[in-house]
C-alpha positions, 0 to 999 in steps of 0.5 A: 723164157724156157731152155738153157738161157735161163740157167746161163742168165742166172750164172752170169749174175754171180761171181762164180759158175758151176757146170752140171750135167742133166741127162747128158746135157750140160748146164752152167749155173750160178754157184749156190743154185739148187738142183731143182731151181737149175733145171726149172730155169733151164726149161726142164720141168718134168722131174719124174713120172707118177705111178700112172706115168704122169709128168710131175715137177716140183710143188713145195720147193721145201722138201715136203712134197718129194715131187722133185726127186731126181738121181744125183751122182748115182743116188736115186730119189734125192730131193733136188730142191734141198741140194745145191749144184756142185761142179761136175754133178751128174743129174738124171730125171729118169728115176735110176741110180744106185743108192750108195748112201744106203750102205754108209748108213748101215754102220752103227750110229754115233752119239752126240751130247749137248745141253740144248738140242734145237730142231729147225734152223729158221728164225725160231731155231736161230733165236733159241740157239743164239740165246742159249749159247750166249748163256754158255750152253752147248747147243746143237742145231739140226736142219734139213737146209744147206745153210741157216735161215730156214725157208723164210730166210732162205738164200744163196748169198748173204746180200739177199737177206733182209736186215733182221735176218743178217742181224740174227745170223751175225749173232749166230756166227759170233757164238761160233756156229759151225760144223766143227767142235769150235764154238758153242753151237754145232750146226748139223746141215742137210739132216733130219730128226726121224725118231727117238725120245727125250729119254733115249735121245733123238735119232738124226739121219745125217746124210745116211749116217745115224746119229743119236743126239742126247740133250738136257733140253730140246727145242722144237722149231720145226716151222710150217708147210703150205696147205695144198687143196687139190683142183683139176690140173694141180699136178701139171708141171708149172703148178707149184705152191706160192711159198714153193715158187718163192723158195725156188726163186731164192734158190736160183730159179730163172723166171725172167719173162715168164707169165705168172699167176699168184693165187691162194690166201694170206699176206704171203701172196704179195711177198711172193709176187714181189719176189717173182717180179723182182726176178723179172717175171711178169705177174699177170694176176694176184688172186686172194680168196679172202673177201675184200672186207676181211682183208681190209679189216686185217690191213686196218689193224696193222697200225700196231705193226707199222713195219709190216704195214710199210712192207705191204705198201712197198710190195703193192707199190712195186706191183703197180699195174698188176690186178690184185683181186680179193674174193677170187680163187683158182678152179682149175689149171690146163695145158698140154703137158704143163700149165698154160692157162688157169681158170679164176672165179669170184663166185659169180663168173669165171675167166681164163688167164694164160700163164707159164707158172701158177704159184698157188697155196692156201696158207700155212699149217704148223709142222707138229709131227715130231712134237706129236711123236714125242707126246706133246699136247696139241690143239686144233689150229684151223685145218691143222694142229698147234703145240700147246706151250706155257709162258716159257714155251715148255710143252707138256713133255718134260725137257721139250720146248717148242717155238715158232710156227708149230705153236701157231702161224704168226710170222717171223717176229713171233718166231724170233721172240718165242725162240728167245724165250725157249732158248733162255729157258732151256739154258736155265735162265727162266727169269730172263725168259719171263721178262716183261718185254719178251712176254708182252711181245710174244702175247702181242704176236699171238694176237696178231696170229689170231687176226691173221687166221681169221682174216685168211681162213680158207672159204668153203668153196675151196674144199670142193674144187676137185672133181672125180678124176682129180688126183688127191694123193700125188705120190700114189696117184689116188683120185678123188673117186677112190675116196670116201669122205666118211672114211678115216685116214687109216681106212684110206691108207688101207683101201687106196694107199693114200698117204703111203708114198714118200711125203707120208701124207704131208700133202694129201693127208692135210688136204683130206683133213681140210676137205673132210675133217679127218683126224690125223693118224698116230705118228710113227718113226720115221716122221721124215723119210729115212734110209733103211740103213739109218734105222737099222744102224741106230738099232745095231 
């Protein structure tokens, strides 16, 4: 379904509606819908033009790729997947606008002091904040999202959350999380840490206002992002990450009646397909690149995780009638202006599947840029890196701990227990953090993460999907033909502007590391895109 019906259908399901204007066109959407989801649900899939004029739409749905940039209320280059619709909002897709927030950020920054500063508001960050606050610590949490939960617990309304999420968010509410000074947890929403150090405090871009947060202990819970590997047609509107599609649906994107192919790797695929089917989409194919033998071995080992086994069975049952192919992957996407069909292969033959949406992601990689900037030791983790921590989740840098997916991909259960340990230790309760129950649980989840990485490791064929004309750097339109695998990432930036765009290599840099083994550049401030006024104001 394309056009205004999608936006209005989403609005009818909610108790309240808001009206926004997009390029002069009025849309009525459900309150809590993100701007990106509202536009996509209304059939608007061209959000911006690339450096060479190509049509681009959202890819990650999580604020990483910057492909969803729009002009919102006169401010250009706003990541629309991170902003909820408000009554009377004016949205433009033509890249114009006055950055009025820039001047607001030019003022001198303020200083915020606390006992424990948590970076990231997903399961790990929530668990760390709750346990530290329950021990009496004054806690501040910064997160780029509109509300607590991160990407995995992303929601517009509490009734959309699973029981585990509701329990932890309930505990967070009980310790007094909020924007004001009441309670023991201060929540800084829609903001990002862009630099700083443990000694001088971390620099936060809080809506264009620089804030220096000083804390006795820092807990990094920065989560993970999807790995994208380029293939012909992956820049077409309608091609997005598997996790990106799920995030956008949770953000209110209407997909009822649309034909969807879900492809890539990992248990996430079944979860994404289930969310899309529940939202009314027609999931026409699920393509898992891992061989059937590895998937079967992984599933057989889930006896120790009966909840996960039951969830997988539930998802698969709900997707009855949809072919779930293992050892199968996408080789290209085609269409006139947007995706209309994809080509799948099992390594022996190829076939086309018609679709309106391709949700494709090749697994998750830890977000370690901030940890690296602070000097934390990291080690190789598949195509990416993970932060090295001890039994108390402490990193190699005094006063800095890390929890959740930056220490290795293992799911929400691992994130929660690591967050608990980090929060207790940060609050000075080391004996509790070292309790046998928490330590055994954390170790068991780490073993699960190791099995997960082995079972769903991307196959070698995925590294050679791109042809000479395939765009590798989406921000700067750098094609594969302009790159030399023998280069370093720094050379590629100097010669071609790869990784020089708004995503700062979060998409293309990781793809090049996966394809050619490039080492990442040394991190620099800002580690997230920040307004010049924030950097200047912090130094003023």
